[in-house]
C-alpha positions in Angstrom: -34.6 88.7 113.8 -34.1 85.0 114.8 -31.0 82.8 115.0 -31.0 79.4 113.3 -28.4 76.7 113.0 -27.8 74.2 110.2 -28.5 71.5 112.8 -32.0 73.0 113.6 -32.9 73.5 109.9 -32.0 69.8 109.4 -34.2 68.7 112.3 -31.3 67.5 114.5 -32.5 69.5 117.5 -35.5 67.2 117.9 -33.6 63.9 118.2 -30.8 62.3 120.1 -27.2 62.9 119.0 -26.8 59.6 117.1 -30.3 59.4 115.7 -31.1 60.1 112.0 -34.1 62.5 111.8 -36.9 61.7 109.5 -37.8 64.9 107.6 -40.8 65.2 105.4 -40.3 64.8 101.6 -43.4 66.7 100.4 -45.8 69.5 101.3 -49.4 68.7 102.5 -52.0 68.1 99.8 -54.1 71.3 99.2 -57.5 71.2 101.0 -59.0 73.7 98.5 -58.9 74.4 94.8 -56.3 76.8 93.8 -57.6 80.3 93.0 -57.8 81.3 89.4 -56.8 84.9 89.7 -54.9 86.8 87.1 -51.6 88.4 88.4 -52.0 91.1 85.8 -55.4 92.2 87.2 -53.8 92.7 90.6 -50.5 94.4 89.7 -51.2 96.2 86.4 -51.5 99.6 88.2 -48.1 99.2 90.0 -45.7 99.2 87.0 -42.4 100.8 88.1 -43.2 100.6 91.8 -41.5 98.8 94.6 -43.6 95.7 95.1 -42.8 95.6 98.9 -45.4 98.3 99.3 -48.1 96.5 97.3 -50.5 94.2 99.1 -50.8 91.0 97.1 -53.2 88.1 97.7 -51.8 85.2 99.6 -52.2 83.0 96.5 -49.2 84.5 94.9 -46.9 83.5 97.8 -45.0 80.4 98.7 -45.7 79.0 102.2 -42.4 80.2 103.5 -41.3 83.3 105.4 -38.6 85.7 104.2 -36.3 84.3 106.8 -36.9 80.7 105.7 -36.3 81.8 102.1 -33.0 83.2 103.3 -31.9 79.9 104.6 -32.4 78.2 101.2 -28.8 79.5 100.7 -27.6 76.9 103.2 -28.9 73.8 101.3 -25.3 73.1 100.3 -23.7 74.0 103.6 -21.6 70.8 103.5 -19.5 72.7 101.0 -18.4 75.0 103.8 -17.6 72.0 106.0 -15.4 70.6 103.2 -13.8 74.0 102.7 -12.9 74.1 106.4 -11.2 70.7 106.1 -9.3 71.8 103.0 -8.1 74.9 104.9 -6.5 73.3 108.0 -37.5 89.9 115.1 -38.0 91.3 111.9 -38.8 94.8 110.6 -41.3 94.7 107.7 -40.8 98.2 106.2 -38.1 98.4 105.4 -37.6 94.6 105.7 -34.2 93.8 107.1 -33.1 90.2 107.4 -30.2 89.3 109.7 -28.9 85.7 109.8 -26.3 83.8 111.8 -25.4 80.2 111.0 -22.7 77.9 112.4 -21.3 74.7 111.0 -18.3 72.4 111.5 -15.4 74.8 111.7 -17.1 77.9 110.3 -19.8 80.5 110.9 -21.6 82.8 108.5 -23.5 85.9 109.2 -25.0 88.9 107.3 -28.0 91.1 106.9 -29.8 92.4 103.9 -32.7 94.1 102.2 -34.2 93.6 98.8 -35.0 96.4 96.3 -37.7 95.4 93.8 -39.2 97.1 90.7 -42.1 95.8 88.6 -41.9 96.4 84.9 -45.0 94.7 83.5 -43.5 91.6 82.0 -40.6 91.3 84.6 -39.6 92.0 88.2 -36.0 93.2 88.9 -34.6 92.2 92.3 -31.6 94.0 93.7 -30.2 92.5 96.9 -28.5 94.8 99.4 -26.2 93.7 102.1 -23.0 91.8 102.8 -22.4 88.1 103.8 -19.4 87.2 105.9 -17.9 83.7 106.2 -15.3 83.1 108.9 -13.4 79.8 109.5 -12.1 78.7 112.8 -8.5 79.4 111.7 -9.3 83.1 111.2 -9.7 83.2 107.4 -12.6 85.5 106.4 -14.4 86.0 103.1 -17.1 88.6 102.3 -19.4 88.9 99.3 -22.6 90.4 98.0 -25.3 88.8 95.9 -25.9 89.6 92.2 -29.1 91.0 90.7 -32.1 88.7 89.7 -34.7 89.3 87.0 -38.0 87.3 86.8 -39.3 87.3 83.3 -42.6 86.4 81.5 -44.9 87.2 84.4 -47.9 87.8 82.1 -47.2 85.9 78.9 -45.1 82.8 78.3 -43.4 80.5 80.8 -41.9 82.4 83.7 -38.2 82.0 84.3 -35.5 83.9 86.3 -31.9 84.8 85.6 -29.1 86.2 87.7 -26.6 88.7 86.3 -23.7 90.8 87.5 -20.3 90.2 89.0 -19.9 88.7 92.5 -16.6 89.7 94.2 -15.5 87.5 97.0 -12.9 89.2 99.1 -10.6 87.4 101.5 -8.5 88.7 104.4 -5.5 86.6 103.5 -4.1 85.3 100.3 -6.9 85.0 97.8 -9.6 87.0 96.0 -12.3 85.6 93.7 -14.4 87.2 91.0 -17.4 85.3 89.4 -19.4 86.8 86.5 -23.0 85.7 86.0 -23.5 86.2 82.3 -26.4 88.3 81.0 -28.9 86.2 79.0 -29.9 87.3 75.5 -32.3 86.1 73.0 -29.5 84.6 70.9 -27.7 82.9 73.8 -27.8 79.2 73.3 -26.1 78.4 76.7 -28.1 80.4 79.3 -27.3 80.6 83.1 -23.5 80.5 82.5 -21.0 81.6 85.1 -17.3 82.0 84.9 -14.7 83.4 87.1 -11.2 83.3 88.5 -9.2 83.2 91.8 -6.2 85.6 92.2 -3.5 85.7 95.0 -2.3 88.8 96.7 0.3 89.4 93.9 -2.4 89.5 91.2 -1.6 86.1 89.7 -4.6 84.0 88.6 -4.3 80.6 90.3 -7.6 79.1 89.4 -10.5 79.4 87.0 -14.2 78.7 87.5 -16.9 77.7 85.1 -20.4 76.2 85.1 -24.1 77.1 85.4 -25.6 78.8 88.4 -28.5 76.4 88.6 -26.8 73.0 88.1 -23.0 72.7 88.3 -19.7 74.4 89.0 -16.1 73.3 88.1 -12.7 74.6 89.1 -9.4 74.3 87.3 -6.2 74.8 89.3 -3.7 76.9 87.4 -1.1 77.1 90.1 -0.6 75.3 93.5 -3.1 76.5 96.1 -4.0 75.6 99.7 -5.2 72.1 99.1 -3.0 69.5 97.5 -6.1 67.3 96.9 -7.1 69.6 94.1 -3.8 69.9 92.3 -3.0 68.2 89.0 -6.6 67.0 88.4 -7.7 69.3 85.7 -11.3 70.4 86.1 -12.5 69.5 89.7 -16.2 69.4 90.5 -16.9 71.9 93.2 -20.8 71.8 93.4 -23.6 69.9 91.7 -27.3 70.5 92.2 -29.2 68.1 94.4 -31.8 65.9 92.9 -35.3 67.4 92.9 -38.0 66.0 95.2 -39.9 63.0 94.0 -43.2 64.8 94.4 -42.8 68.3 92.9 -45.1 71.1 94.1 -46.7 74.1 92.4 -43.9 76.1 94.1 -41.1 74.1 92.5 -39.0 74.1 95.6 -36.2 71.8 96.5 -36.2 68.9 98.9 -34.3 71.1 101.4 -36.8 73.9 101.2 -39.7 71.5 101.9 -38.3 70.9 105.3 -37.9 74.6 106.2 -41.5 75.2 107.5 -41.9 71.7 109.0 -43.1 71.8 112.6 -43.0 68.6 114.8 -44.4 68.5 118.3 -40.9 68.1 119.8 -39.7 71.1 118.0 -42.7 73.3 118.7 -42.1 73.0 122.4 -38.6 74.7 122.0 -39.5 77.6 119.7 -40.1 81.3 120.7 -43.4 82.8 119.9 -41.8 84.9 117.1 -40.6 81.9 115.0 -41.7 81.8 111.4 -42.9 78.3 111.6 -45.7 79.4 114.0 -47.2 81.8 111.4 -50.9 80.8 111.0 -51.3 82.4 107.5 -48.3 80.5 106.3 -49.5 77.3 107.8 -52.9 77.7 106.1 -51.3 78.4 102.8 -49.0 75.4 103.1 -52.1 73.2 103.7 -53.9 74.7 100.7 -56.6 76.5 102.8 -56.4 79.6 100.7 -59.4 81.5 102.0 -58.3 81.1 105.7 -54.7 82.0 104.6 -55.8 85.2 102.9 -58.0 86.2 105.8 -55.2 85.5 108.3 -52.7 87.5 106.3 -54.9 90.6 106.3 -55.4 90.1 110.1 -51.7 90.0 110.7 -51.0 93.0 108.5 -53.6 95.0 110.5 -52.0 93.8 113.7 -48.6 94.8 112.6 -49.7 98.3 111.8 -51.4 98.6 115.2 -48.4 97.3 117.0 -46.1 99.6 115.1 -48.2 102.7 116.1 -47.8 101.7 119.8 -44.0 101.7 119.6 -42.3 105.1 119.4 -39.0 103.6 118.4 -40.3 100.7 116.3 -39.0 97.2 116.5 -35.6 96.5 118.2 -33.8 93.2 117.5 -33.2 91.0 120.5 -30.5 88.7 119.3 -28.6 91.0 116.9 -26.7 94.3 117.1 -25.5 96.5 114.4 -21.7 97.1 114.1 -21.7 100.9 114.0 -23.8 103.1 111.8 -22.9 101.4 108.5 -22.0 97.9 109.8 -23.7 94.6 109.6 -26.1 93.1 112.1 -24.3 90.5 114.1 -25.6 87.8 116.4 -24.8 88.8 120.0 -25.7 85.5 121.7 -28.4 84.5 124.1 -30.9 82.7 121.8 -29.7 79.2 122.3 -29.3 79.7 126.1 -32.9 81.1 126.3 -34.1 78.2 124.2 -32.4 75.6 126.5 -34.1 77.3 129.5 -37.5 77.5 127.6 -37.8 81.1 129.0 -39.2 83.4 126.4 -40.1 86.2 128.8 -40.2 89.5 127.0 -40.4 87.9 123.6 -43.7 89.0 122.2 -46.3 86.8 120.7 -46.4 88.5 117.3 -49.1 86.3 115.8 -51.9 86.6 118.4 -54.7 89.2 118.2 -54.1 92.5 119.9 -57.8 93.6 120.1 -58.3 92.2 123.6 -54.9 93.1 125.0 -55.2 96.8 124.6 -58.8 97.4 125.3 -59.2 100.3 127.8 
């Protein structure tokens, strides 16, 4: 489990305070031809199974770690900055991701797992875990993610849809509920979301509407915290960023393209457990598919060997769980260790173990 900050994910740790960092805008050009392997030939015998236990070729992956994928949620972290202004190492089986992120007047943390089932033509993903957002004035919100279904895996054009109800609970005056509508064959307007905000007395004070992949509006029904939003009818809360000029086969955003970027200045500061140092992931990003697949198999074998050498399994260094049923929370120490460049006791999880334990 590793701590990140919005500043680091935006590259600001590698430059002076007033400098504007230059981040890459596209992934490297592939050095090999993409492998023409049928997904169905690999996963046909795993219908109804949890795909986390199925070993898939590297060609089916994106060149990002699970932790980096988690941080795609923070592409629009500036909305939390605006909200604040308005209101004044990782286990693999089961995989648990704990995150901690800080911005201007807010911090967000949470942990989670992902339950998955493969049903031939579709994959059902059910996220497990709670996210918590706390502003500097003490206001706290908690919520869980909704379910995701990826359709047309074998025939047709693949697409995904989110469905379910997201309940956002606050510790003060407001509560929010957002419904992600189920998509049907007759639905002419897919990806619709609608919701409302209630106060502690049960009165609806605002309504929400939009599409989860493009835009979200809010209509104020009664006076709320911010006078800036009153009397304006529908207010734009969020709009999707423009896609990258050079789209990739992974169809990722401009923000996601920067997640696995590794500059010399940044590499000097990272612990040996950082996802950006994963060799299989780097080969995949460069389009070196054979080397990526071989490295993936090596790391999986290393992981099994390492696990067998630890009676108690992996123990997180920067996070601690709040009680038996609580959330993993950041306990500090990562940034101080990074400033000192002292990663003593932090294992190099990507190197070969064969020589280390001989005899």
